[in-house]
Structures are given as C-alpha cells and as structure tokens.
C-alpha positions as CSV (number, residue, x, y, z in Angstrom):
1,M,95.6,57.9,73.3
2,A,98.2,58.7,76.0
3,H,98.2,62.3,75.0
4,M,94.4,62.5,75.2
5,A,94.4,60.9,78.6
6,H,97.0,63.5,79.8
7,M,94.8,66.3,78.5
8,A,91.8,64.9,80.2
9,R,93.6,64.8,83.5
10,R,94.7,68.4,83.2
11,T,91.1,69.4,82.3
12,L,89.9,67.5,85.4
13,A,92.3,69.3,87.6
14,A,91.3,72.7,86.3
15,V,87.6,71.8,86.8
16,L,88.3,70.7,90.4
17,V,90.1,73.9,91.3
18,A,87.3,76.1,89.7
19,A,84.7,74.0,91.5
20,S,86.4,74.4,94.9
21,L,86.6,78.2,94.5
22,A,82.9,78.4,93.4
23,L,81.9,76.3,96.4
24,A,83.9,78.4,98.8
25,G,82.5,81.7,97.5
26,C,78.9,80.7,97.1
27,G,78.3,78.4,100.0
28,A,76.8,81.1,102.1
29,D,74.7,82.4,99.2
30,G,73.2,79.0,98.6
31,G,72.0,78.9,102.2
32,D,70.5,82.3,101.9
33,L,68.7,81.3,98.7
34,K,67.3,78.2,100.4
35,S,66.0,80.1,103.3
36,A,64.5,82.8,101.0
37,A,62.8,80.1,99.0
38,G,61.4,78.5,102.2
39,S,60.2,81.8,103.4
40,D,58.4,82.5,100.0
41,A,56.7,79.1,100.1
42,A,55.5,79.6,103.7
43,S,54.2,83.1,102.8
44,Q,52.3,81.7,99.9
45,Q,50.7,79.0,102.0
46,E,49.6,81.4,104.7
47,A,48.3,83.9,102.1
48,A,46.0,81.1,100.8
49,A,44.5,80.5,104.2
50,P,41.1,82.3,104.6
51,G,39.9,84.7,107.4
52,A,41.7,86.5,110.1
53,G,44.2,83.7,110.5
54,G,45.5,84.4,106.9
55,E,45.7,88.1,107.6
56,A,47.6,87.5,110.9
57,A,49.9,85.2,109.0
58,K,50.5,87.9,106.4
59,S,51.3,90.5,109.0
60,Q,53.6,88.1,110.9
61,D,55.3,87.2,107.7
62,G,55.8,90.8,106.8
63,G,57.4,91.6,110.1
64,A,59.7,88.6,109.6
65,R,60.6,89.8,106.2
66,K,61.5,93.3,107.5
67,G,63.7,91.7,110.2
68,A,65.4,89.5,107.6
69,D,66.0,92.4,105.2
70,A,67.4,94.8,107.9
71,P,71.2,94.6,108.1
72,A,72.7,93.0,111.3
73,L,74.1,95.6,113.7
74,E,77.9,95.1,114.2
75,S,79.7,96.0,117.3
76,T,81.8,99.1,117.0
77,H,85.6,98.7,116.8
78,I,87.6,101.8,117.8
79,I,91.4,102.2,118.2
80,R,91.9,104.6,121.1
81,T,95.3,106.3,121.8
82,A,96.1,109.1,124.3
83,R,99.1,111.1,125.6
84,L,99.5,112.5,129.1
85,S,102.3,114.8,130.4
86,V,102.2,115.2,134.1
87,R,104.3,117.1,136.7
88,V,104.9,115.0,139.8
89,E,106.8,115.6,143.0
90,D,108.5,112.2,142.9
91,V,108.9,110.4,139.6
92,G,109.5,106.9,141.2
93,D,106.3,107.1,143.3
94,A,104.3,108.3,140.3
95,V,105.6,105.5,138.1
96,A,104.6,102.9,140.7
97,E,101.1,104.5,141.0
98,A,100.6,104.6,137.2
99,R,101.7,100.9,136.9
100,G,99.3,100.0,139.6
101,V,96.4,101.8,137.9
102,A,97.0,99.9,134.6
103,E,97.3,96.5,136.4
104,A,94.2,97.0,138.5
105,L,92.1,97.6,135.4
106,G,93.4,94.5,133.7
107,G,96.1,96.1,131.6
108,Y,99.9,96.2,131.7
109,V,103.0,98.4,131.1
110,G,104.2,97.9,127.5
111,K,107.3,100.1,127.7
112,E,109.1,102.1,130.4
113,E,112.0,104.5,129.7
114,S,113.7,106.8,132.2
115,H,116.0,109.9,131.8
116,S,118.3,111.6,134.3
117,F,119.5,115.1,133.3
118,D,122.1,115.7,136.1
119,H,122.8,112.2,137.3
120,D,121.5,112.7,140.8
121,G,118.1,111.1,140.4
122,M,115.3,109.9,138.0
123,D,114.0,113.2,136.5
124,E,111.7,111.9,133.8
125,T,110.0,108.6,132.8
126,E,107.9,107.7,129.8
127,L,105.4,104.9,130.2
128,V,103.4,103.1,127.5
129,L,100.3,101.7,129.2
130,R,97.8,99.2,127.6
131,V,94.4,99.2,129.2
132,P,91.1,97.5,128.2
133,S,89.2,99.8,125.8
134,E,86.0,99.5,127.9
135,K,87.9,100.9,130.9
136,Y,89.7,103.7,128.9
137,D,87.8,106.6,130.6
138,E,88.3,105.2,134.1
139,A,92.0,104.7,133.4
140,M,92.4,108.3,132.1
141,E,90.8,109.7,135.3
142,D,93.0,107.6,137.6
143,L,96.2,108.4,135.7
144,K,95.5,112.2,135.8
145,G,95.5,111.9,139.6
146,T,99.2,111.1,139.7
147,G,100.1,114.8,139.5
148,D,99.4,118.0,137.6
149,V,98.6,117.5,133.9
150,Y,100.1,120.1,131.7
151,H,99.5,118.4,128.3
152,Q,96.8,116.0,127.1
153,S,95.8,114.6,123.7
154,A,93.6,111.8,122.6
155,E,92.6,110.1,119.3
156,A,89.9,107.6,118.3
157,E,89.8,105.8,115.0
158,D,86.8,103.8,113.9
159,V,88.0,100.6,112.1
160,T,84.7,98.7,112.2
161,D,84.5,98.3,108.5
162,E,88.1,97.1,108.3
163,V,87.5,94.5,111.0
164,V,84.4,93.1,109.4
165,D,86.1,92.9,106.0
166,V,89.1,91.1,107.4
167,D,86.9,88.6,109.4
168,S,84.9,87.9,106.3
169,R,88.0,87.3,104.1
170,V,89.5,85.0,106.8
171,K,86.3,82.9,106.9
172,S,86.2,82.6,103.1
173,Q,89.9,81.8,102.8
174,R,89.7,79.1,105.4
175,A,86.8,77.5,103.5
176,G,88.8,77.6,100.3
177,V,91.8,76.0,102.0
178,Q,89.7,73.3,103.5
179,R,88.1,72.5,100.1
180,L,91.5,72.3,98.4
181,R,92.8,69.9,101.0
182,E,89.8,67.7,100.4
183,L,90.4,67.7,96.7
184,M,94.0,66.8,97.2
185,D,92.9,63.7,99.2
186,E,90.7,62.7,96.2
187,A,93.3,63.4,93.5
188,E,94.7,60.3,91.8
189,S,97.2,61.6,89.3
190,L,100.5,63.4,90.0
191,T,99.5,66.3,87.7
192,D,96.4,67.0,89.8
193,V,98.3,66.8,93.0
194,V,100.9,69.3,91.8
195,A,98.3,71.8,90.5
196,L,96.3,71.6,93.8
197,E,99.4,71.9,95.9
198,S,100.4,75.1,94.1
199,E,97.0,76.7,94.6
200,L,96.9,75.5,98.2
201,S,100.3,77.1,99.0
202,S,99.1,80.4,97.6
203,R,95.8,80.3,99.6
204,E,97.6,79.4,102.8
205,A,100.0,82.3,102.5
206,E,97.2,84.7,102.0
207,L,95.4,83.2,104.9
208,D,98.4,83.7,107.2
209,S,98.6,87.3,106.1
210,L,95.0,87.9,106.9
211,L,95.3,86.2,110.3
212,A,98.2,88.4,111.2
213,R,96.2,91.5,110.2
214,Q,93.2,90.3,112.1
215,K,95.3,89.7,115.3
216,S,96.8,93.2,115.1
217,L,93.3,94.8,114.7
218,R,91.9,92.8,117.7
219,D,94.9,93.8,119.9
220,R,94.6,97.5,119.0
221,T,90.8,97.7,119.4
222,S,90.6,95.6,122.6
223,L,93.4,97.5,124.4
224,A,93.8,101.3,124.4
225,T,97.3,102.8,124.4
226,V,98.1,105.6,126.8
227,T,101.6,107.2,126.6
228,M,102.4,108.9,129.8
229,T,105.3,111.3,130.6
230,L,106.1,111.9,134.2
231,T,108.5,114.8,134.9
232,D,110.0,116.0,138.1
233,D,108.3,119.2,139.3
234,D,111.6,120.9,140.0
235,Y,112.2,121.6,136.3
236,F,109.1,123.8,136.1
237,E,110.1,126.1,139.0
238,E,112.0,129.3,138.6
239,G,115.6,129.1,139.7
240,G,115.4,125.3,139.6
241,R,118.4,123.1,139.3
242,E,121.4,125.0,137.9
243,E,123.5,123.8,135.2
244,P,127.0,122.7,136.4
245,D,130.0,125.0,135.5
246,P,131.8,123.9,132.3
247,G,135.1,122.1,132.8
248,V,138.3,121.7,130.7
249,M,136.8,118.9,128.6
250,D,133.7,121.0,127.9
251,A,136.0,123.8,126.7
252,L,138.0,121.4,124.5
253,A,134.9,120.0,123.1
254,A,133.5,123.5,122.3
255,G,136.8,124.6,120.8
256,W,137.0,121.5,118.6
257,K,133.4,122.0,117.5
258,A,134.1,125.6,116.6
259,F,137.2,124.6,114.6
260,V,135.4,121.9,112.7
261,S,132.6,124.4,112.0
262,T,135.0,127.0,110.7
263,L,136.9,124.5,108.6
264,H,133.6,123.4,107.1
265,W,132.6,126.9,106.1
266,I,136.1,127.5,104.6
267,V,135.8,124.4,102.5
268,M,132.3,125.4,101.4
269,A,133.5,128.9,100.4
270,V,136.5,127.5,98.4
271,G,134.2,125.1,96.7
272,A,131.8,127.8,95.8
273,A,134.5,130.1,94.4
274,L,136.4,127.4,92.5
275,P,134.3,127.5,89.3
276,F,134.6,131.3,89.1
277,A,138.4,131.1,89.7
278,V,138.8,128.6,86.8
279,V,136.9,130.7,84.4
280,L,138.7,133.9,85.4
281,G,142.1,132.2,85.2
282,A,141.4,130.9,81.7
283,A,140.4,134.3,80.5
284,L,143.5,135.9,82.0
285,W,145.8,133.4,80.4
286,L,144.2,134.0,76.9
287,W,144.5,137.8,77.4
288,L,148.2,137.5,78.3
289,R,149.0,135.2,75.4
290,L,147.4,137.6,72.9
291,R,149.3,140.6,74.3
292,R,152.6,138.8,74.0
293,R,151.9,138.0,70.4
294,R,151.1,141.7,69.6
295,G,154.2,142.9,71.4
296,T,156.7,140.6,69.5
297,T,155.6,141.4,65.9
298,P,157.2,145.0,65.5
299,T,160.4,144.2,67.3
300,A,161.1,141.4,64.8
301,A,161.6,144.1,62.0
302,T,163.9,146.3,64.0
303,P,167.2,144.6,63.0
304,A,166.5,144.9,59.3
305,A,165.7,148.6,59.6
306,T,168.8,149.1,61.5
307,D,170.9,147.4,58.9
308,T,169.3,149.4,56.1
309,T,170.0,152.7,57.9
310,G,173.6,151.8,58.5
311,A,174.1,150.9,54.9
312,A,172.7,154.2,53.8
313,T,174.9,156.0,56.2
314,R,178.0,154.2,55.0
315,A,177.0,154.9,51.4
316,D,176.6,158.6,52.0
317,A,179.9,159.0,53.8
318,S,182.5,160.8,51.7
319,P,186.0,159.5,51.2
320,A,187.4,162.6,52.8
321,D,185.8,161.6,56.0
322,D,187.8,158.4,56.1
323,P,191.0,159.1,58.0
324,T,192.9,156.5,55.9
325,E,192.2,158.6,52.8
326,R,193.6,161.8,54.1
327,P,196.8,163.1,52.4
328,D,199.9,163.6,54.4
329,H,200.7,167.2,55.1
330,P,204.3,168.2,55.4
C-alpha cells in the first residue's frame, strides 16, 4: 500500500507540472476562443433579425471580423550605428562641442579615448556617443558641423521580429514561473515539492536569460551609437609636423631589431636545411664504408703471394750461387 501511495504521489506531481505548462501556453488561446465564440453567437443573432437592421448588423459584423483578422501593426525596432571621421582645428574644442550635442539631445558619451603622436598636445580623440534613435538624424547633422568630414558610414538593422519574439517568450515564461510557484504552495508531499523546485529553477534561469536579451535589445534600439574620430587638421597639410631626428636609443633599438631579425632567418635556414643534411650525411657514410671494404679485400692476399714467390725463387736458386758452397781456389 505504501508503494502504491508513493506512485500515486509521483503521478500527481507529473500531472501538476503538465497542467501548469498547458495552462501557461494556452491561456491566451482560451481567451481568443471565447471571444471568437461570442462573436459568432452575436453574428448569428443579428443575422436572424429581419429588415435593414439585420443587413446593417451583418455589415457591421463583417467589418469587425476584418479588423479582428488583420494582424496588429507592431512598431519598428531598428539598431542604428554610424561612424564619423572629422578634421578639426582644435581637438579639445571639438570634443566639448560633440559632447554638448549628445547631452542636449538626451544622450551621453559612452567612451572617450585620446591619442598624442608627438607629446605636445591632443592630436586625435575617439568618442562613442549614444543618442536617442528618434533624434539620430538631428544628431548626425549637428556632429558634422564640428569640422570637415572626410569619412562617414552608417548601418541600420531591423530587429523587429526578434524583439517581438523575445517579448512573447518573456511573457509566457513569466506565466509558467508564476503557475509553478502556485503549485508549490499547494504541494503537500516532499516528492512533489522537489519535482516542482527543479522545474521552477530551470524556468527561472531561462527567464533571466530572456530578460537580459530583452534589455540589450531595448538599449540598442532605443539609443543609436555614433563613433566619432576627431583629428587635428595639421596632420592633413603638406609639410605638417616633422618627425623628430632619431637618437642613440632609436639607433640601438633599430640595430637590435635587425640583429634579432637576422638571427631569426639564420635559424630558419638551418632548420630548413637540416633534413637534407641528415639524408646526405647518411648516404655519404654508407658510400665511404662500402669503398673501404672493397679496398681491403685484395691487399689481404698480398703476403701469401709474396711468400709463394719467394719460395719459388729460393727453390730455383742453384747451389753454385750460394757463396758458402763455392770451392776454395788456391
């Protein structure tokens, strides 16, 4: 009996979870079905009415049906980005002017980075400006007035479908989380609570991810991003600022760089030639070894031939030739 009771509780938990998901996904559909049923009933009653009143009711109902069937128009969501490169007489003044333009339109400076090429002033500054999307065109016109524009680019990305999809999923996910919390309050057994808590944790994690994505889309569509580069006008003039003469440290740095580069190429050349050197060395060693073997084989028989020749010479020699055998002459 205890086992059957445990199985019944597990079955009840599964049924509760399935019911919560079905209610979360079909809540809106149920409302649509009810409204459609009510509309059908009203149209049938008006169709039964005689005379011109019935015809007017039919016409009015037909117009209402068309309005209900037509899809609702969604506002357009566009991500706007632009880049401006401007020549200015004074970088500091131009930066202050661009910052003022963004703040006057309700925006702000998201990033500011300056560069100095010869350490005697601010020569170039990059600004990342965020301005309301509805004032994007006005902001671009005002920012162009800070100097002479020599480069401009702009992009527009329509993300309306993505925004609508994320908003719908957030709404559905919130309904599912709320329903699971209600079921947890009604659960009585520990098994039901554990099962519902696991499902609730998964749903809440997915909801947090959707909310972060929704926030990012809203930020990027509500505020346009304009990256602006302000450069000192002197760098575009002929015979502008001259490069300083190189010093001792510059010469040492250049020499060290050349040495490292040369050493690098030497190592690369040795590494490339090493496989060929190994193969050629092995072949040369084998050739010398074979040559030595061929040269030592005939010289080994030379002593025997010499001994044989000597023996024959001694055998052919006559006794008269031996001085010890000569007779004494008076």
